[in-house]
N, C-alpha and C positions, 0 to 999 in steps of 0.2 A: 409395305411401309405404312406408317401412321400418318394420317393427315389431320393435325390438330390446328384449329384456328382460334385465335383470341382477338378480341378487339383491343385497341390500345389501352383503354381504361382498365380492362380486366388484367392485362399484363402488368400495368403499373401497380394495381392492387396486390397482385401476387408478389411482385418485387418488394413492395412496402412491408408485407407480412413477413417475408423471409428476412429482410433487413432488421425489422423489429425483433424477431426471434433470435437472430444472431447477436444483436446488441444486448438483449436480455441475458443470454447465455454467457456472453463475454463479461458482463458486469458481475454475474454470479461467481465466475471463476476467479475474479479479482478480489472477492471479499476475503478478509483475513479472519483466521480463527481467533477465538477469545484468548487462547494461550499459544504463544509461539515457541517452537523448539529453538535451540541454539543455532542450528543451521538455517532455519527460516528467518531468524533475526538477522543473521549474517547476510543472507540474500537480500532481505528488505533494506537493510542499511548499507549494503554494498561494502562490507568490511571483511577483513581477513581474520583468521583465528586469533592472532596476537591481540588485535584491537578488541575482539569479542571477549577474550579472557580479561583484558583490562577493564572493560565495562562491567562484566559480571562480577569482578572483584571489588567494585566500588560499593561502599556501604549505602549510598543513596540511590543506587540503580535498582529498579523494580524487578525482582526475580523471585519466583515461587519455587523453593527447593524441596518442599514436602513430597513432591511427586517427580523428582528428578529436577532438571534445570528447565524451567518453563518461565516465559516472560509474558505477563499480562499485556495484551496489545494496547488496551486503552491507557494503562499506566505508562507504557513505553512512550506513547505520543505525548502524554502529559509531562513526562520527564524531559522529553526533547524540547517541548515548549518552554519549560522552566529553565533549561540550561542553554538555550540559544541566545546568549547575550554577548558573545565575543565580538560579533560584527557590530553590534550597537555600541559597544564600549571602545572598540579599536579602529573604527572607520567613521567617515561622515556619510555613509551610504543612506541611513534613514533620517538624517537631519534635513529639515526643510531649508530650502534656499530662499533667502530674504531678498 
């Protein structure tokens, strides 16, 4: 059998390094590609094929069709920001209380 001994500070440093490494790897796997496929967009937005077809058919929706159906990730988030107005116009959620 192996008999390995660590003092408490050595063990803490080993754990810190492992946690840092795991977090860094986790962040890397969450990065989005510059262009999303239809399926990736559906997964990201948590929508079904019918809603995806509706969005992709809109003339103002950012889609790159020259290489198939690809959605520029940065343009998608800009489009979402630009079109997220329903809550502001139809509820008092964002209005300050006097």
